[in-house]
N, C-alpha and C positions, 0 to 999 in steps of 0.2 A: 371422543374428548379431546380437546386441544390439550397438549402437555403444557407444563407450567414451565417457564425459563427460571432456572436455579442461579441463583447469586449470593447466598448466606456463605458464611465460612464454615460452618459444621459441614455441609454438602462439599464444598472446595476440598477439605481435608480428605473426604471419601474418596473423591475422584482422583486427588492427587496418589492416593495409594493404589487405584485402579491402574493410572498412567505408568506407575512404578514396575507393576506386573508385566507390563508390555514393552515400554521403553526405558531402559536403566537412565534415572534422570542424570545422575552424575556424569556418565558418558555423553549426554546430550548437551549439557550446562557448559561442558569443558571443550566442545567442538569449536573450532575457529572456522569460520566460513569466508573464504577467499573468492575472488571472482569465478574460478574454475568450478568450486561448489555452489555457488549462486547460479551459474548457467546450468548444471547439472539440475538443481532443485526444479529450475523453471521447466526444464525440458522434460523431467521426469514426473512434475505434477500436473502438466499441460491437459491430458485427458481428463485429469479429476477434477479441474478447473471448469473445462467444458460440462463434464457430466452433472457435477454437483452445483456448478457457480452459476456461468453464463455462457450459454452455447453460441451466444454473438460474438464473444471474444473478450469481454470484460475482465480484467484482473483485479479489479477493485471493489470496495464495498459499495453496496447500493445504500443511498441515503434517502430513507423514507420520514419526510417531515410530519406525515400524518399518521405515523406509529404503525401503519400496516405495511407488512413488506409485499412490494409490487416490484418486477423486473424493470419496470421505467425508472426505478430509483438510480438503475447503472448509468442512466443519463443525467442524474441530477449535477454532477461537478461539470460536466462539459456544458450543459445550459447555462450553468451559472457564468462559465468562464466565457460563454458566447456574450452574455449580457456586459460583462468587462471589456470586450473587445469593441462592441459598439459604441461604447464611451469614448473611446480614444482614436485617433488617427493612427490605424493599424495597417502595415504593409506586409511585416512578416512574424512570424511566430514559431516558437520552437517548443517541443515535448520532449522532456527528459524520460527515458524509460517507456518506450512508445508502446511496447509489447506487440501484440498483433495489430495494432492501428486504430483500434476501437474508436479512442477519443480524437485523434486528430482527423480521421476520416469524417467522422461526423462533423466537426468544425469546417473542414473543407468545403463541405456541400452546403453548409449555412453562408460561407463567403466565399466565392468563387472568384473574387479578385484579390483574396490576400494568399500568401505563400506561407505553407504551413510544412515544417520539416520535423521528423520525428527520429530520433535515435535511441538505440538499444544495443546490448553486448550479446544478445541472442540471435544467432543467424537463422534459428528455425522461426523465432517469432517474425524477423525482418522477412523472411521468404513469404510468409501468409500476410504480412501486412502490405507487402508489394504487390502481391497478388490481387488483394481486394480491391488495391488503388490503381491498377494499371490502366484503367479508362479515364483518370482524373489527372490533370496537368499543374494542379496547384497545390499537390502535395506530394511529399518524397520520403522515403525511409531509408536509413543507412545506419551501419555500425558506427556507433560513437561511444565513449567513456565520459561523463560528466564531470568526472575530476580532471579532464583535461580537452575542453572544449574546443575543435579545431576549426573556429570561425574568427573572422575579425571582429575585433572588440568593436562596441557599440552596433551590433548588427540587427538585434531584435527589438520590437516594440513591445512585446509581452513574452515571457518563458512562462512554461506551467510544467506541473509534475502530479501525478495521482500514486500515491503510494508507491514511490520510487526511490525517494532519496533516504529512506530509512536504510539502506544497505551502504549510504555514503560515509565517507570522511566529510562530516558536515561543514567544516570550515574551508576545505578545497572546492565543494561545490557551490558553496555561498560567492565565493570570491569569484571563481569562473561564471558565473551567472552575472555576478554584479559589473563584471568586465565586458561582458558581450550584450549588457543591455545597452540601450540608447538612454540619454538623461530624461529622468521622469517616467522612463518605462518600469513596468512591474512583472514581479516574479510571483506567481500564485501557486500556492501549495496547498495539497489536501493531504495529510499524513499522520501518522501515529506516532506519540511522543509519551516518555513516562510522565506522570503528573508531579508538579513540584513538592517536595516533602517525601519523595519516593521512600529515601532510605529509613524513614521513621516508621513506616507502616508494619503489621505484623509480618513475620519471617514467611509463613504459608503464601502471601499475597505476592512478595515480593518473588519467591520461587516460580509463582504461577505465573507472573508477569514475563519473568526472563525465560521460561517454558513455550510462552507464547511466540517469543522473538525468535530462539533458536528453531523451532518448529517450522519457522517459515524463513530460513536461512539468513536471519537476521542477529548480526553479534551483540549490538547494544544500541538502544536509543538513547537519546539525551532527555533530562527534564526538560519541558517546555520553556521555562524561563532562562535557564542554561543557554539552550537555542536560541533564544530571541536577543540575548545578550551577545552572542557571537555575531549575529545578523546585522545587530547595530554597530558592534566595533568595526565591522567591514564597511560600514557607510549608508545601510541600508535604513530606511524611514520605514517604521511599522505601521502600516496605512490601518490594518486591522488584524485581529486575532481572535478568532471565535472558535469555543469547545463546542463542536456539533457531535458529540459521542452518541447523545440520545438519538439522533436521524439513523444510526446505522444500527442501533438496538435490534429493530425486526430481522434485519440481515443476520446478524451473529447469534441472534436467538434461533432462527432456523439453522444454523449452522450446529448449534449445542445440541438440539435435539436429534440430528443425524449422528453427531458423535457419541451421545448415550448409547444410542443404538450398537455403535461399534464396540464400546468398551464394555457393553453388558456382559460378554462371554468371553473371559480371557482365553481361554483354549483356542475358540474358533479366530480370536483377533489375532493372534500369533500364527495361525495356520494362514491368515488371509495375507501376513506379511511374506510368506514364503512364495506368494503368488504376484504380488503387487510391488511395485516400485517403493522402497523404504519412504524416499522423500514425499511421495504423493500422499501415503498413510499417514506420516508424521503431520500433516495437515490436519488431522482429527484432533491433535493437541490442542493446536490453537482455537479450533472450532467449539471445542469443549470448555475452554478456559476463559475465552474472552468476555463472556458475558459476566463472569466473576470479577476481572480485573478491571473491567471499564466500570461496572455499578459500584465497586468499591474504592473508586479514585486512585488505582495502581496505573493506569494507562487511560490516554485521551485521544479522540480523534480531532484535528484542528485543521479549520481551513483559515489559510493566512496569506495575507498581501503585504508584500513587500515592495516598496518605492525607491528606484536610485535616485 
């Protein structure tokens, strides 16, 4: 029998108590993740992403618009970006937080006459990305911090990111991208945000949302309305902003079922922590809680297109 995805507050409170038995939530919520800790998170979580998430190297959520999980959903974001590329006269594209190159390599194969550049702060990820793309001459990967993009102004026709700027100082990244885009060029984002009115939610939902962030080494996401205001203040036009949380529910539902298995027996859960990297195991918190926070409008997953 297929297990039910849990989303109601009563079940949430029960699982928050289970989490507390394994990961003292006060310590986790007070953790501040700097660049070094974020790099450590990805390094130590890499095998978990590969085994439980995507063997092909995707670090982002699958989007399944038909409501049924399928690994082809990991390509949904890049296929939509591909459609945007065909609409414009595009010669150079930048990906922020390229990881192991999953997204840019796919696009580079679709558009052999367009130059794709990916930047990331993880040397381990970049080694994999460059190895995978060594036979391709229209894509390159290098170390880069999206708070300080070392490219000439007005260099790119399109910049995109998929679940990477959640780690950023949003105003700095938006300003950097604005400067590096050509006039009328676009910045395409797929990322998670707190929903507007977050502070008015029940306390257990706010705690759950913050635990989701911290368990993935994210310090604090903004409410979507606040983020859009910053983008507008910098000079971007908001071409579209679409809440597509429902499309990732099949993926996060799958994660929740796996995570519920982990939290079922606290003794065994603690024992696993002695053998596996803590950062990797912490992902189980996000996997467990995201269906609650998304279904109850604490967090949302958005597709946003900004134009300079």
